[in-house]
N, C-alpha and C positions, 0 to 999 in steps of 0.2 A: 486196447490194452497197450501200454507203453512198452517199448523194447528196453532191455537192459543194455547199458553201454558196454561195448566190447573192450577188452583189454588192449591198451595201446602198446605197441612194441617200441621201445626206446632204443636208439642206436647212437653210437659214437663214431665219428669219422676219422680216418687215418690216411696219411699219405705214405705210399710205399715206394721205395727205390730198390730196383732189382740189380743183380750183379752185372748185367749187361749195360747198365746206365739208364734204362728206361724207367719211367715213373708212372704210377697210377695214383690219381688224386681221389680223395673222398671215398675211400673204401669203407663200407658200412660194417660195423662190428656190433653185435647186440650188447647193450649196456650191462647185462648180467654177467658177461665175461669179465668185466672190470671189478667184480665183487670178490675175486680171489685175493685174499690178503697176503699170501705168501709169494705168488709168482704171477703178477699182473702181466709183465712183459712176455712171459712164456705163454700165457693164456691168449694174449692178443695175437702173438705170432702163430700159435696153433690154429686159431680161428681163421686167420687170413690164409694160412697154408692150406687149410681144408677147402676154402673157397677156390683157391688157385687149382687144387687138385681136381675139383669138380669141373672147373672150366676147361682144364687140360684134357680131361677124359672126353668131354663133348667135342672139343676142337681137334683132338688127335695130336696135339703138340705137347712136348714135355713141359712141365712147369718150370718157371725160372726160379733161381735161388734169390732169396730176399737179402738185400744188403742192409737196409735200415728202414725203420718204421717210426714216423713222427705223428703226433696228434694234429689233426687239421684245426685251424683256427676259425 
């Protein structure tokens, strides 16, 4: 019996510059976050901040403030 194909998770990549001047390239954000017609930038920022919060909880270091977010090419 053939298997059903699994749903593919689509991602969009962003470059993030933090307030201390450091940069993280190609941060993955689920594509469905971009479907918000009213506040795409806020939804993208919230998704990346949630990722940063999870990382900071595991590492024990406080999360850095985000200075800018640009879509990776």
